[in-house]
C-alpha positions as CSV (number, residue, x, y, z in Angstrom):
1,X,-16.2,5.3,24.7
2,X,-15.9,3.6,21.3
3,X,-12.7,1.6,20.7
4,X,-13.9,0.1,17.4
5,X,-11.5,-0.2,14.5
6,X,-12.1,-0.5,10.8
7,X,-11.6,-4.2,11.0
8,X,-14.2,-4.9,13.8
9,X,-17.2,-6.8,12.4
10,X,-20.3,-4.9,13.4
11,X,-22.8,-5.1,10.5
12,X,-25.1,-8.1,10.0
13,X,-25.3,-9.4,6.5
14,X,-28.6,-7.7,5.6
15,X,-27.2,-4.3,6.7
16,X,-23.9,-4.8,4.9
17,X,-25.8,-5.8,1.7
18,X,-28.1,-2.8,1.9
19,X,-25.2,-0.4,2.5
20,X,-23.4,-1.9,-0.6
21,X,-26.5,-2.0,-2.7
22,X,-26.3,-5.8,-3.3
23,X,-28.4,-8.8,-2.3
24,X,-27.3,-10.7,0.9
25,X,-26.9,-13.8,-1.3
26,X,-24.3,-11.9,-3.3
27,X,-22.2,-11.4,-0.1
28,X,-22.4,-15.2,0.5
29,X,-21.2,-15.8,-3.1
30,X,-18.3,-13.4,-2.6
31,X,-17.3,-15.1,0.6
32,X,-17.4,-18.6,-1.1
33,X,-15.2,-17.2,-3.9
34,X,-12.7,-15.9,-1.3
35,X,-13.3,-12.2,-2.0
36,X,-14.7,-11.4,1.5
37,X,-13.9,-12.9,4.9
38,X,-16.3,-11.5,7.5
39,X,-15.9,-12.2,11.2
40,X,-18.2,-14.8,12.7
41,X,-20.0,-14.6,16.0
42,X,-19.8,-17.5,18.4
43,X,-23.1,-18.6,16.9
44,X,-21.7,-18.5,13.3
45,X,-23.4,-15.3,12.1
46,X,-21.4,-13.1,9.8
47,X,-20.4,-9.6,11.0
48,X,-19.0,-7.2,8.4
49,X,-16.5,-4.5,9.2
50,X,-15.9,-1.1,7.7
51,X,-12.9,-2.6,5.9
52,X,-15.1,-5.4,4.5
53,X,-17.5,-2.7,3.2
54,X,-14.7,-0.8,1.5
55,X,-13.5,-4.1,0.0
56,X,-17.1,-4.8,-1.1
57,X,-17.3,-1.4,-2.7
58,X,-14.2,-2.2,-4.8
59,X,-15.6,-5.6,-5.8
60,X,-18.8,-3.9,-7.0
61,X,-16.8,-1.3,-8.9
62,X,-14.7,-4.0,-10.6
63,X,-17.7,-6.2,-11.5
64,X,-19.5,-3.2,-12.9
65,X,-16.5,-2.5,-15.1
66,X,-17.0,-6.0,-16.7
67,X,-14.6,-8.2,-14.7
68,X,-15.8,-11.7,-13.7
69,X,-15.3,-12.8,-10.1
70,X,-12.0,-14.6,-10.9
71,X,-10.7,-11.4,-12.5
72,X,-11.9,-9.4,-9.5
73,X,-10.1,-11.8,-7.2
74,X,-6.8,-11.6,-9.2
75,X,-7.0,-7.8,-9.3
76,X,-7.7,-7.5,-5.6
77,X,-4.9,-10.0,-4.7
78,X,-2.5,-7.9,-6.7
79,X,-3.7,-4.6,-5.1
80,X,-3.2,-6.2,-1.7
81,X,0.3,-7.3,-2.7
82,X,1.1,-3.8,-3.9
83,X,-0.2,-2.3,-0.7
84,X,1.9,-4.7,1.4
85,X,5.0,-4.0,-0.6
86,X,4.4,-0.2,-0.4
87,X,4.2,-0.5,3.4
88,X,7.5,-2.5,3.3
89,X,9.2,0.2,1.2
90,X,7.9,3.0,3.4
91,X,9.2,1.2,6.5
92,X,12.6,0.8,4.9
93,X,12.7,4.3,3.6
94,X,11.9,5.8,7.1
95,X,14.5,3.5,8.7
96,X,17.2,4.5,6.3
97,X,16.3,8.2,6.3
98,X,16.6,8.1,10.1
99,X,20.1,6.5,9.8
100,X,21.3,9.1,7.3
101,X,22.7,12.3,8.7
102,X,23.3,15.1,6.2
103,X,26.9,16.4,6.1
104,X,27.1,20.1,6.8
105,X,30.4,21.8,5.9
106,X,31.6,24.1,8.6
107,X,31.3,27.8,7.7
108,X,34.3,29.2,5.9
109,X,35.4,25.8,4.5
110,X,34.9,25.8,0.7
111,X,33.9,22.8,-1.3
112,X,37.1,21.1,-2.3
113,X,35.7,20.0,-5.7
114,X,34.7,23.5,-6.7
115,X,37.7,25.3,-5.3
116,X,40.2,23.2,-7.3
117,X,41.8,21.8,-4.1
118,X,41.5,18.3,-5.5
119,X,43.4,19.2,-8.6
120,X,42.2,19.0,-12.2
121,X,39.2,17.0,-13.1
122,X,40.0,14.6,-16.0
123,X,38.2,15.1,-19.3
124,X,36.1,12.1,-20.3
125,X,38.0,9.8,-22.6
126,X,41.5,11.0,-21.6
127,X,43.8,9.6,-19.1
128,X,44.3,11.5,-15.8
129,X,47.9,12.5,-16.7
130,X,46.8,14.0,-20.0
131,X,44.0,16.1,-18.4
132,X,46.1,18.7,-16.6
């Protein structure tokens, strides 16, 4: 049974580099620049995860579009921040949606605003007493 997640480091550097279409030395450079952070074995060998490979694919895409590594780092940091904030927004939205219960008017009870039960609605720019 496989309990591996996208963040489990399983690929050695040569396999990760081949899958990404880059040289292993390029992966070392990306790690030194803070763009990648692969897991390490107890012996110190790098192990890249599926998440690392997805990140590496984005790095390659950005460098191919003309960004230097500092630009790539800034873009990826901002993308990470946007993703973190989106998760926070989604969590807040789901919490507040769960707390909100829609009001349902009992059958046969008209909407007081549309039935005139609340009295005249003032015309904009006029005082309440003049609207009637």
